[in-house]
N, C-alpha and C positions, 0 to 999 in steps of 0.2 A: 339457633337452636336454643330452646328454653330448657333450663335444668332446674328441677325442683326437688327438694328433699321433703318427703312426707313425714308426718308426725310419727314419732316412735310408738310402737305398739307391740303387743305380745302376739307372736305368731304361734298358733298351736298346731304343730305338725308332730305326728307320731314319732318321728325320728328323734326329736328333741326330748320327748318324754323319757327316753331311755337314759339321757345324760343329766336330767335335772328333775326335781320335784316341782309341784305347782308353786311352792313358796319361793323357789329360786329360778323360775322360768326366765329365759333371756329376754331383754328388751331389744327389739329389732328396729332399725331405722331403714327406710326405703328411699330409693332414688329412681325417678323416672325422667326421661328426657322426651321432649316433643318439639315439633317445628314451630308451633304457635300456642298462644294462650288467649282465651276469651274471658273477659271479666264482666260480670253483671253486678254492678254496684247496688242496684235496687234489691237484689236477692242476697247480696253479700256472698257470692259464689264465684268460683273460677273453674274453667274447663280446659283441659289440655286438648290440643288439636293435632292430629297426625302423630300419635304417640309411638315411640320406639317399641318394638316387640319385646324387649328385654327390660325387666325390672330388677335392679340390684338391691340386695339387703345386706346389712352388716350389724354387728353389735360390738360393744367394747367390753371391758373387764366385767366379771371375771372370766366369762367365756367369749373368746374372740371368734365369732362365727361370721362367715362371708359366703355369698353365693348369688345366684341369679335365677330368675324364673322367666320362662317364655310365656307371654300373654297370649290368650286365645284370639283368633282372628275375628 
């Protein structure tokens, strides 16, 4: 199983808007797992194959946020 951590990004969900302003929006990191990974060196890309249906997300200080999202089929 391949385990990859995606680049940290800001997730704009309405629920987070109630706990923080735009200036202090949390930086979230994402984790996806897959059975295989296909790399295309010519295009400098990679593609996850047979991805798990759950994507985990988390943040560190000052707001410790964790959760998961179910991916669409």
